[in-house]
N, C-alpha and C positions, 0 to 999 in steps of 0.2 A: 405890666397890665393890670394889676392888680388897682393902680392906682387910678387907670383908666375904668374899670369895672366900677368903682368907689365912686370918681365922679359921674357919672351917668348914670349909674341910682340915683343918687342923690340930686340930681337935675330932676328924675322923674317923679320922685319923692315931692320935690317944690313947688311942683307945676299944680297948681290949684284946680285943675281937670280930674288929677289921680285920684287927688282926698275924695273929691267930689263926690266920683265914682265910687270908690270905696264903699262911702254912705250910703248912697242909691243899693249899687248893688247887695249891702247888708240888711238893707230893710227890707229888698225882694228875697232874698233866704227867707228870713223871716217871716216875712208874708208866704212863703211855701209851705215852712212847715205848721205855721198856724191853718194856712187853707186844707193840708191832709191829714192835719190831727185830729181838723176840727168835725172832715167827714169821714174818718178815719178810714178810707178805702183810694188804691190809687192802682196805676197800672204805669206797665215797663214799657209797653208799646201798646201802637191802637189798635191793635187785633189783639193781644191779650186780654184774657181775663184780668179782673181787678183783685187785687190784695188787700188784705189788709194791713193797718200801716201799723207800726212796731218800733222798740228801741234800736235794731237792728239792720231793718231794711230803710229807715227814714234817711238815712245819708247819700243813700242811692238814688231814692225817688224824688229825692232834694232836687240833686246835679241833674237830671233827667230833667226837671221842670222847668232850671235858671239857667243853664250852661249856654244857649242860645242866646240869652243876652250878653253874653259873655263874647261867644263865636263873630254875634255880627252886629255888636254894637261895641262894645266896652275894649274889645280886643283891638279891631284895625285902627279905634280912633286913640288908643294910646300907644301904638303902635308905630301910628302916622307922625304923630307931635315927633319922636325921637330920629323919626327917619325925614319923608318928604317938611314935617313941619319948620326944625332945623335948616333945610337946604333951603328952604323958601326965605326964612327969615335972616338968613346970614350965618349962622351959627357955625357952622363947616368953617366960612373962610376963615374965622378967630380962632378955632380950632386948629387947623391946618397951616398957620403961617408957622407956628412947631413943630421941631423934628420928631414929626411924630407919624409912624407907618401908620398910611391909610388901612391895610388888613386890618391890623388889631384893633385900629379904631373900632371899624365894622365888626369885630368880635367882640369887642367889649359891651357895641350895643344888643347883639342878641344874647349876652350873658345876663348883661341889667334884666333885659324887656323878661328873657327866663324865669329870673328871681319875681318880678312882677307878676307871672303868670303864675305861678306858684303860689303868690299871698295871695292871688284873689281864689285861685283854686281852694285853699283853706280856708276861707270865710265857710262856705258850705258844708265841706266838711266837720270842723269845730261846731259850727254855731247849731246844724243838724243834728251833731253828736250831744252836744251837749242837750239840747233842746229833749230829745229824745231818750235819754237819762233822766230828764225831770219830768216832762210829761208824758210821754207816750206810752202807752202799753207794754210791758216785759214780758221779751219772752224769750225761751234759750236754744231755740231753733228758728231755724227761716229756710222758706224755699223758695229760691229764686226761678227756678227754672223748671226740672224736673221734677214734677209731685214725687219723686220716690227718694230724692234726694237732698236731704235736709241739715243745713249747716250749723255746727255749733257757731257761739261766741266767737273764737278766734276764728275758723273757718271765714266767717262771714265778715269782721275784719279786713280780713286777706280780701276774701272779693272784692269789698269796697275799695282799697288797695289800686287794686287792679281795676278796678271801673274809671277813678281820677287819674291812674296814670294813662288811660287809653285817651281822655280826657286832653290830657298835659301833651300828647304824642300831636294831635287833633290843632293846638292851640297854638306848637309850636313851629306844624303848613305855614298855620295864618300868618303866623310871624314871617314866614320866608316869604310868602308871595306879599304881603304889603313892602317889605323891604326891597325886594327886586323889582316892584312896579313903582318905587320910592324912588329909585334909578332911575326910571325913565319920566316920570309924570312927577316933578315937581311942585307941583297945585294940588296942597292938601285934599277940598273937597273932592277934584276933580279924581285926585286916586281912591280916593272913600269909594267914591263911585263904581270906578275901575275893581276895585277890591271886592266888593259886592256883588258883580256880574261875575268877573272868574269865578267865585264862590258857585251862585246861581248858576249861572252855566254850565259848568262842570257838569251841573244834573243830566244835562239832556247831551252830552258824551258819555256815560256810564251810569247806574245809577251804586256804585260803588262811595263816588262821589257825594253821596247822599250826607254823610258823615257832616259836610260842613253847615247841614239845614237841621239836622234830625241828630244831634249828635249821641242824645241820649240812648235813643234806643237803638241805632246802629248800632256804639258800643255794647249795649246789653244781648244784643245779635252777635256781637263776634267774640264775648265773653262764652256763648253758649256751642257758636259753630267752629271757634278754633279756627279764622278763616287768614291766609297769610295774603290774602290781596288788600288788606287794609296795611298791613306792613311794607308791603312793597310798594304803593301809591305813594301811604307818604313818607317815605324814605327816600323816592325818586324825587318828590317836590322838593324836599328838605337836601341831601345832598347834589342835587339837581340846581335847585335855584341856590344855594349857598353860594357855589362856585360862581354861577354867571353871576349874581351880586357881585361878587370878589374880584371878578374879571371887570367888571364895568366901576367898581370904585377904584381900580387901578389906573383907569383912561379917563373917567371924567371929568370935568373940568369944572371945581366947584368956585373958580374963580372969579 
């Protein structure tokens, strides 16, 4: 299994598109840092009052501003390359002529893509933290929701980790959706459109799924309200989608 994960991860990193996305997203994050620091104000949600930018809240504000690029463009395209792209190119056939378990291959793809998602989320976290320490106003306490609840430096770091962890859960849900659709739609451009359609269309089913489009705002509200709905919906997507996809992989004709 370890060799499969290593092989999948190497294939992802060797793709020019992956490196290009790393560079583009880093520039977007730097631009967000510059913009927020220049104006000195940011907001956690569209209907919340603006807050002053400082070294403690900059990582959260940058993630809120930049994650939509990951959720709507970068993650779907990278995930599709590993699933639908390899199916249409015939790479699966070359892999499966060896005595390899299909389920293990699928799991290795999930693990390798999860690592890539972590690396992309590390970009805004590290860049904004370093930028904040060097160029943003320094404060000892920060307020995120309740104006009477001020967090010190360590508490702010823990809040930031929770914020990014929930964004990662959304990324895993997107990975599950992409992998499931790819098993039925081998055409990469078409599958990309279907992926966007599922994420956008789900909002018409329930406002709960707004985290696909307004991830930063939703996660901010989630941390304040502690709703179990977020975990239930994502848990259902990840578990049920993964189960259906594994069954599909067992029976699908890749040859």
